[in-house]
Steps between C-alpha positions, in 0.01 A plus 500: 500500500497382140167364383475261206858593409391862466667767712277687744436873480401640838306824477520660845213738550287646776130567461538841671786616275405759239808429289403131498154598377667703225721202415194278444467557123874438451484169690196395296699564181794307642278207597341492155842494334687265737247266666627218278861558614461591869283384785357825639454529875374808681628555854338750736768734631360601838549874462276601792499262795532512879541847644478652152132402475283808543262751338591597143427860599852506649642446150230655280676831432827322415316264261325792329832684457660191342209438263591746216847343465352148497247604234768666288742206511250216464200649321279325757243690705305401811122499484306789651357276779854440627527873573149555634448175694855422615731803504253782571311316774832389650347240734597189302745288703799411282603139563676277247385174659129475398557539122798261526271241661248547218773459240619179670149357460482590131853372436405161643187487283665621177879479524535583129307829540695665782581811296134544412378475858775720645396776258128439556544540876688828457232630263244457781667779697687714251216508245188434709599642840415179687617409852742204506403428861139422404438144383221623272763678290631168366171316440464593130848355439415191705194439287707540184758259645230237543433497875195607697482787744493251788803310369699820463404622847608167651836516327553866584461412869718187470841537669653301212470790255625758749809283550544474122500880481743523794736254330505722192581807708783304664638381164506853362674622815754215481589613148562849638234658279347810658372692198202408288442402230801274450564192288731207564563215257611157617664258261628186667675614817575846364305816588501809278365843598303604191381836630466698820229758446265578212617395153340475158460185295761607245757539778409174676495273194878519430571409863279193471671400177832517684367265770384254233847503345674409829 
């Protein structure tokens, strides 16, 4: 879609994706620099759904092994509670749907702040070690977004927002995108793959300038 004659930049992320968490500061820089030229939309990727849903303990050792490389490349580090409360305990059930539902609610409330809320949701787990399956996890963000605890709980249980999340998963799948983070720009009827995987602001900016020149 093109909104107000501006092309759309789709940032395809997943709340459970460590590389997406690491990409957060780069997307914030990009949004600050290009919000006047692009409409930013965050799509939830659906990394862990269906029969992939299960205890993070199954993946904890792999995640820990990958962490030094992520830290070295991005300069971003997870908070200590992520290790102690999520990885070490190993009982957290990884499921991409609940945080995607939460993001759908915040996107509807503040469509111009999608980048902010996508990062804020990820911070809840990767910095604070919170459980995405617990509704209480999102209540501080709900309050900040201007809705009461009761209003958020009602929306979180509303099938409408689950379907919104499912539609995003389906869109990402239809584009053939399986790795996160990714970015796709749409100008008119044309789609451009900006990046597949982590990238820094200085590498993304030239690609966006190219889209604007089309």
